[in-house]
C-alpha positions in Angstrom: -111.3 20.4 37.2 -107.9 18.7 37.7 -107.4 14.9 37.6 -106.7 14.9 41.3 -109.8 16.9 42.0 -111.9 14.3 40.1 -110.3 11.4 42.0 -110.9 12.9 45.4 -108.4 14.2 47.9 -105.1 12.4 47.7 -106.3 9.5 45.5 -104.4 10.6 42.4 -101.1 10.3 44.2 -101.6 6.6 45.2 -103.6 5.2 42.4 -102.1 2.6 40.0 -100.5 4.1 37.0 -101.9 3.3 33.6 -101.6 4.1 29.9 -104.0 4.3 27.1 -102.7 2.8 23.9 -104.3 3.6 20.6 -103.2 1.5 17.6 -103.7 2.7 14.1 -104.8 0.7 11.1 -101.4 -0.2 9.8 -100.7 -1.7 13.3 -103.7 -3.9 13.0 -103.6 -4.9 9.3 -103.0 -8.6 9.8 -102.2 -11.3 12.4 -98.4 -10.6 12.4 -99.1 -7.0 13.3 -101.5 -7.9 16.0 -98.8 -10.2 17.5 -96.6 -7.1 17.7 -99.4 -5.2 19.4 -99.8 -8.0 22.0 -96.1 -8.0 22.7 -96.1 -4.2 23.2 -99.1 -4.4 25.6 -97.6 -7.2 27.6 -94.2 -5.5 27.9 -95.6 -2.9 30.3 -98.5 -3.7 32.7 -99.5 0.0 32.7 -100.8 -0.4 29.1 -104.2 -1.4 30.3 -106.6 0.5 28.0 -106.4 -0.4 24.3 -108.1 1.6 21.5 -108.0 0.0 18.1 -108.6 1.4 14.7 -110.0 -0.8 11.9 -107.5 -3.0 10.0 -105.6 -0.9 7.5 -103.8 -2.0 4.3 -101.5 -5.0 4.3 -99.7 -3.8 1.3 -100.0 -1.1 -1.4 -102.6 -3.1 -3.4 -104.8 -3.7 -0.4 -107.9 -1.8 0.7 -108.6 -0.5 4.2 -111.6 -2.2 6.0 -113.2 1.2 6.5 -113.1 1.9 2.8 -114.7 -1.5 2.1 -117.5 -0.7 4.6 -118.2 2.6 2.9 -118.3 0.8 -0.5 -120.8 -1.8 0.9 -123.0 0.9 2.4 -123.1 3.0 -0.8 -123.9 -0.1 -2.9 -126.6 -1.2 -0.4 -128.2 2.3 -0.4 -128.5 2.0 -4.2 -129.8 -1.5 -4.1 -126.7 -2.8 -5.8 -124.8 -6.0 -5.1 -122.1 -5.5 -2.5 -121.3 -9.1 -1.8 -117.8 -9.0 -3.3 -116.7 -6.2 -1.0 -118.4 -7.7 2.0 -116.7 -11.0 1.4 -113.4 -9.3 1.5 -114.3 -7.9 4.9 -115.3 -11.4 6.1 -112.0 -12.8 4.8 -109.9 -10.3 6.6 -111.5 -10.7 10.0 -111.9 -14.5 9.9 -108.4 -14.8 8.5 -107.0 -12.8 11.4 -109.0 -14.9 13.8 -107.7 -18.2 12.3 -104.1 -17.1 12.2 -104.2 -16.1 15.8 -105.8 -19.4 16.7 -108.8 -17.6 18.4 -111.8 -19.9 19.0 -114.1 -19.0 16.1 -116.8 -16.4 16.9 -116.4 -13.4 14.6 -118.3 -15.0 11.6 -121.6 -14.9 13.5 -121.1 -11.2 14.2 -120.3 -10.5 10.6 -123.3 -12.5 9.4 -125.6 -10.5 11.7 -124.1 -7.3 10.3 -124.8 -8.6 6.7 -128.5 -8.9 7.6 -128.4 -5.4 9.2 -127.0 -4.0 6.0 -129.7 -5.6 3.9 -132.4 -4.0 6.2 -130.7 -0.7 6.0 -128.2 1.1 8.4 -126.7 4.5 8.5 -123.3 5.3 6.9 -121.9 6.0 10.3 -123.0 2.7 11.7 -121.6 0.8 8.7 -118.3 2.6 8.9 -118.0 2.0 12.6 -118.0 -1.8 12.3 -114.4 -2.0 11.3 -113.3 -0.8 14.7 -116.1 -2.7 16.4 -115.1 -6.1 15.0 -111.4 -5.4 15.5 -112.1 -4.5 19.1 -114.0 -7.8 19.6 -111.1 -9.8 18.3 -108.6 -8.0 20.4 -110.6 -8.2 23.6 -111.0 -11.9 23.0 -107.4 -12.5 22.2 -106.0 -10.3 25.1 -108.5 -11.6 27.6 -109.7 -8.0 28.1 -113.1 -6.5 28.8 -114.8 -5.1 25.8 -116.3 -1.6 26.2 -119.0 -0.6 23.7 -118.4 3.1 22.7 -122.0 3.7 21.9 -122.8 3.1 25.6 -120.5 5.7 26.9 -119.1 8.2 24.3 -121.6 10.9 23.4 -120.9 13.0 20.3 -122.5 16.4 20.1 -124.2 17.7 16.9 -121.0 19.7 16.1 -119.0 16.5 16.1 -117.2 17.2 19.4 -117.3 15.1 22.6 -120.2 15.9 24.9 -119.1 16.5 28.5 -121.3 13.7 29.9 -118.8 11.3 28.3 -116.2 11.8 31.0 -118.5 10.4 33.7 -120.0 7.6 31.6 -116.8 6.3 30.2 -114.9 7.0 33.4 -117.2 4.7 35.3 -116.7 1.9 32.7 -112.9 2.2 33.0 -112.9 2.6 36.8 -111.2 -0.7 37.8 -107.4 0.0 37.5 -106.6 -3.7 37.9 -108.3 -4.7 34.6 -107.4 -4.5 31.0 -110.0 -2.9 28.6 -110.5 -2.7 24.8 -112.6 0.1 23.5 -113.0 0.5 19.7 -112.0 3.9 18.3 -113.7 6.2 15.8 -117.3 6.1 17.1 -119.8 6.7 19.9 -123.4 7.8 19.8 -125.5 10.9 19.4 -128.1 12.3 21.8 -130.7 10.0 20.3 -128.6 6.9 20.9 -127.7 6.3 17.2 -124.2 5.4 16.4 -122.1 8.3 15.2 -118.5 8.5 14.0 -115.9 11.2 14.4 -114.4 12.5 11.1 -111.9 10.2 9.4 -108.9 9.6 11.6 -111.2 9.9 14.6 -109.7 6.9 16.4 -107.0 9.4 17.5 -109.8 11.3 19.1 -111.2 8.2 20.8 -107.8 7.5 22.3 -107.6 10.9 23.8 -111.1 10.7 25.1 -110.3 7.3 26.8 -107.1 8.8 28.3 -109.0 11.7 29.8 -112.0 9.7 31.0 -109.6 7.1 32.6 -107.4 9.8 34.1 -104.5 8.1 32.4 -100.9 9.0 33.0 -99.9 8.8 29.4 -101.6 8.4 26.0 -99.5 6.3 23.7 -100.4 6.6 20.0 -98.9 3.7 18.1 -98.5 4.0 14.4 -96.1 3.2 11.6 -93.5 6.0 12.1 -91.1 6.5 15.0 -92.5 9.9 16.1 -92.7 13.2 14.4 -90.2 14.9 12.1 -89.1 18.5 12.1 -89.9 18.9 8.4 -91.6 17.1 5.5 -89.3 14.2 4.5 -90.6 14.6 0.9 -88.9 17.9 0.8 -86.0 17.7 3.3 -83.8 14.6 3.2 -83.7 12.7 6.5 -85.2 15.5 8.7 -84.4 15.3 12.4 -87.0 13.6 14.7 -88.7 15.6 17.4 -87.9 14.2 20.9 -90.3 16.6 22.6 -92.9 19.1 21.4 -95.6 21.1 23.1 -99.3 20.9 22.5 -99.3 24.5 21.1 -96.4 23.7 18.7 -98.2 20.7 17.4 -101.3 22.7 16.9 -99.4 25.2 14.7 -97.6 22.6 12.7 -100.7 20.6 12.1 -102.6 23.7 11.0 -99.9 24.4 8.4 -100.1 20.9 6.9 -97.7 18.7 9.0 -99.1 15.2 9.1 -99.4 14.7 12.9 -102.5 13.8 15.0 -106.1 14.3 14.0 -106.5 18.0 14.9 -109.3 17.4 17.4 -107.3 14.6 19.1 -105.2 17.0 21.2 -108.0 18.8 23.0 -109.2 16.2 25.5 -105.7 15.4 26.8 -104.4 19.0 26.5 -107.2 20.3 28.7 -106.0 18.1 31.6 -102.3 17.9 30.9 -102.0 14.3 29.9 -98.8 13.8 27.8 -99.0 12.0 24.4 -96.2 9.7 23.1 -96.2 8.9 19.4 -94.6 5.4 19.0 -93.8 3.0 16.2 -95.5 -0.5 16.4 -92.7 -1.9 14.1 -89.9 -0.4 16.1 -91.2 -0.4 19.7 -87.7 0.2 21.2 -87.7 3.7 19.7 -88.8 6.4 22.2 -90.8 8.3 19.6 -92.0 11.8 20.2 -93.5 13.1 23.4 -96.1 15.9 23.2 -96.2 17.8 26.5 -97.6 21.0 28.0 -94.1 22.3 28.7 -90.7 21.3 27.3 -88.2 19.7 29.7 -85.1 21.8 30.7 -82.9 19.5 28.5 -85.1 20.1 25.5 -85.1 23.8 26.1 -81.4 23.9 26.2 -81.1 22.2 22.8 -84.1 23.4 20.9 -84.6 26.7 19.0 -87.4 25.7 16.8 -89.8 22.7 16.9 -90.2 22.4 13.2 -91.0 23.9 9.8 -94.3 23.2 7.9 -96.3 24.8 5.1 -98.8 24.6 2.4 -99.0 26.0 -1.2 -102.8 26.3 -1.3 -103.3 29.9 -0.3 -104.4 33.0 -2.2 -103.8 36.6 -1.2 -105.8 39.8 -1.8 -104.1 43.1 -0.9 -106.1 46.3 -0.5 -104.4 49.7 -0.5 -106.0 53.0 0.4 -104.4 56.3 1.4 -105.1 57.2 5.1 -106.7 53.8 5.6 -105.6 53.8 9.2 -107.8 56.8 9.9 -110.9 55.2 8.4 -112.9 53.6 11.3 -114.2 50.1 10.4 -112.2 49.6 7.2 -110.9 46.1 8.0 -114.3 45.2 9.5 -116.0 46.0 6.2 -113.3 44.3 4.2 -113.7 41.0 6.2 -117.5 41.4 6.1 -117.3 40.9 2.4 -115.7 37.5 3.0 -118.1 36.7 5.8 -121.2 37.4 3.6 -119.9 34.8 1.2 -119.0 32.3 3.9 -115.3 32.4 3.3 -113.0 32.0 6.4 -109.7 33.9 6.3 -106.4 32.5 7.5 -104.3 35.7 8.1 -104.7 39.4 7.9 -101.4 41.2 8.0 -101.6 45.0 7.6 -99.6 48.2 7.4 -100.7 51.9 7.7 -102.2 52.1 4.2 -102.7 48.5 3.2 -104.1 45.2 4.4 -103.9 41.7 3.1 -106.4 38.9 3.4 -105.1 35.4 3.0 -107.6 32.6 2.4 -107.4 29.0 1.1 -107.5 29.4 -2.7 -110.2 26.8 -3.1 -112.7 29.2 -1.4 -112.2 31.7 -4.2 -112.9 29.4 -7.1 -115.6 30.9 -9.4 -116.0 34.1 -7.4 -112.6 35.9 -7.3 -113.6 38.5 -9.8 -116.8 39.4 -8.0 -115.0 39.7 -4.7 -112.4 42.0 -6.2 -115.1 44.2 -7.7 -117.0 44.3 -4.5 -113.9 45.3 -2.6 -113.3 48.2 -5.1 -116.8 49.3 -4.9 -117.5 49.0 -1.2 -114.2 50.3 0.2 -113.4 52.8 -2.6 -109.9 51.2 -2.6 -107.0 52.9 -4.4 -105.7 49.5 -5.5 -106.6 45.9 -5.1 -103.9 43.3 -5.9 -104.8 39.6 -6.3 -102.2 36.8 -5.9 -104.1 33.6 -6.9 -101.5 31.2 -5.4 -99.0 31.8 -2.6 -97.2 29.4 -0.3 -97.0 29.9 3.4 -94.3 28.5 5.6 -94.5 28.4 9.4 -91.4 28.3 11.6 -92.7 27.1 14.9 -91.1 27.0 18.3 -92.1 28.1 21.9 -88.5 29.1 22.6 -88.3 31.5 19.7 -89.6 34.3 21.9 -86.7 33.9 24.2 -84.0 33.3 21.5 -82.4 36.4 19.8 -81.8 36.3 16.1 -84.3 33.6 15.0 -86.0 35.9 12.5 -82.6 37.1 11.2 -81.5 33.5 10.5 -84.8 32.8 8.7 -84.5 35.7 6.3 -80.8 35.4 5.9 -81.2 31.8 4.7 -84.0 32.8 2.3 -81.8 35.7 1.0 -78.8 33.5 0.5 -81.0 31.0 -1.5 -82.3 33.8 -3.7 -85.9 33.4 -2.6 -88.1 36.5 -2.6 -90.3 36.9 0.5 -93.8 38.1 -0.4 -95.3 38.2 3.1 -94.2 38.2 6.8 -96.5 37.6 9.7 -95.9 36.9 13.4 -98.5 36.4 16.1 -98.4 38.2 19.5 -97.5 34.9 21.2 -94.3 34.7 19.1 -94.9 31.0 18.8 -94.4 31.1 15.0 -93.1 33.2 12.2 -95.0 32.9 8.9 -93.5 33.8 5.6 -95.1 33.8 2.2 -93.2 32.8 -1.0 -94.1 31.9 -4.5 -95.3 28.3 -4.9 -92.4 27.6 -7.2 -90.0 28.6 -4.4 -91.7 26.6 -1.6 -89.5 23.4 -1.6 -86.2 25.4 -1.7 -87.5 27.8 1.0 -88.4 25.0 3.4 -85.0 23.4 2.9 -83.2 26.7 3.4 -85.1 27.5 6.6 -84.6 24.0 8.0 -80.9 24.1 7.2 -80.5 27.4 9.0 -81.4 25.7 12.3 -80.3 22.1 11.9 -76.7 21.4 10.9 
């Protein structure tokens, strides 16, 4: 159902525009950061739904509030003293409250939580309190309405958002003239118990709020000015992405690019709400927009979206004469991995050979048994095992319409003297994946990036 369908005939066209703003832990680490957050919110009246994370590190020696909460819960579950860690939590929140000159109230909430911890609470409940208390402070300081996620965000047993959330949360956020604060990271399960998303789940909460509120934009505020075309630890000063599609982000994230929590795209992607990655410390920077379809201007200047990869793969190649005529060969090969609960990443093949690529960690302690089972079960002529191989994805929706992309990739690798162990491309032509030795990985990424970015 589209957003206009949900709003009734014609309503979507005339409703007040509004944005959901999720702020990460680094944006909320102390009072000075919260002042930046307030300035950002007040700079645009459309920023009316705020989703905070728990306060993050103030510096490299500091500890995130969520980590302190997990420490407290673990110690409490063992009957050990957790007062030192809990006192750090109290100091952080009361310190922020005092610095912002908010009328004191958070200490009583923290003291109540201390008693709850002593009586025993779940790990999810304990971990969620960082966002909860931060949300209470923000709502008080911004004169906004506080929304309790456990009342309106339902998390299924598989960790995903239950569909009843859209109606429950949508009703809470119905008044477009009001400002709301809804903490990130948690909701409730079917039994009403507080449940968290996986770590980084405040990104999911932001997307959930954007969809439920039928927002026009989901702004994700963090400590970087958008996304980069390559890993800055490998490529010096990689070019920022102005615009990237949901599908491109999914591919880059899968191959190790540090972007949004991988489940955070689904709620907004399904209804076409764009995402804007922005920097709390540089709010004038436009950041990166994540959209369903690239703008004509971006299409005219973009050949690839980015380059990403990981060195943590292993490859098993099975060769057998006339394999292509043996019905069910690949089915039986993959069945060996299925029986051991091992997911595969890619499965490129030729007439008489097929390769299975998996995360190398899945093979620890059982590689030899798997190789022997493949020999025995499939009567293979040869089985080759590469314990470590790096995969690099060159991603871009426009690659399918741009002649010569593959030629530039392999010419760049050849010029750099890098041997390609594997080539794979999906039917969608959204990406090209190449496999190289792990020792060649950094040079390969730099060579490929350099082939497309002057």
